[in-house]
N, C-alpha and C positions, 0 to 999 in steps of 0.2 A: 812622512814625506821628505823629511830633511836629507838632503845630499844623496838622493837617488840617481838623479840625472847628471849630476856635476859634482864638483868637489869645491870646498872653501878655497884650495889653492888656485884652481882655475878662475874663480872669480876675483881674487885678489890680483891675479896676474894679468887680468884683463883690464884692470883698474889703473894699471901703469906704476911706474916708480914713484910717483909723487902722491899717491893715495894717502889719506890720513893715516898716521901710525895708530892713532887711537882707535879708529874705524876698523882696520885691518886686523887689529888684535882682539876686537871684540867677537868670540865666537857665537855669542847670542845675536849679535847684529847681522852678522854674515848669514847666520841660519835663518833668521827672519826675512833676508832679502832672497835667500835660496828659496824658501818656501813659497814666497810670493810669485817667484819667476817660474817654478814649477807648476804652479797653479795657473799662472798665465798662459804658459805654453800648451797645458792640457785644455784650457778654456778656448784659447784661439785655434787649436787644430781639431777639436771636438774629440780628442781620443785620450784615454787613460794610460800615458806612457809609463807611470810608475807602476802601476799594478801588472803591465805587460813587459817591463822591462827585461826580466830574465828571458824571455822568450825572443826578445828581438835579435835580428842579425847583428853580430858584433861589428861588422865593417861599416854599419851605418849608425851606431850609437854616438858617434862623433857629431853628427848633425844636431841630435838633441842636447847633447851636451854644449855645443856652440850656442845653442839657442838660450838656454837657460842661464850659462855662465856670463853670456854678453847682457841680457836682462837683467840679472842680479848685479853685474858691475856697474850698470847704469845708476842702479840706486846706491851703490857704495859711494861712487863718485859725487853724486848729488848730495849725499849726506853732509860732506864737508869739503868744500873745494878751495878752500884757502892755501892749501900746501902747494898747488900745482903752480908752476912758475908764472902763469897769467891765466886770466878768464878764457881766453883763446885756447890755451892748451887744454883745459878742463872740457871745453865745447867740443874740441876735436876729439877727445877721448870718447865723450858721449855720443858724438855722431857716427864714429867708426864703430862702437858697440851697437849703436841702434841698427845701422846697417846691417851689420853681421846678423843680429836678432831677427830682423825682417826677413832676409834672404833664407836665414835656416827654417823660420816658420813657414814660409812659402814653399820651401821644398818639402816640408813635412805635410803640407796640405795637398800636395801633388799624389795622385792616385797611384801613379807608376811607382813613384818613389816608396809610398806606403806598402805596396805590394812586396817591393824588394826588401823592405826593412823586416816585413812579417807583421804588420799592423793590419789586422782584419777588421 
């Protein structure tokens, strides 16, 4: 399952410049958060995006990437928030990623979008 729908780089980038250097350097930790996020997106949309990924319309794959990388980055930020300039900065990062994740999942649940992506 790991890194089928997004990349470790996308997860780290969405976590911001002040994400814990220890956390972002841990491939195992990022992989765990990615696996959790991929499973979460498949569960919430009731579709196995991982198995179908190769057959999906490339123009729409970024919606899936956006959902998974945002969800995984939330976990990466939560893992260790002390490097952010303030708790408010970390909270803003969490909120931005949550909103992005939620909007992407809503799109993936839309039947017209699913048809355009090639998800049947």
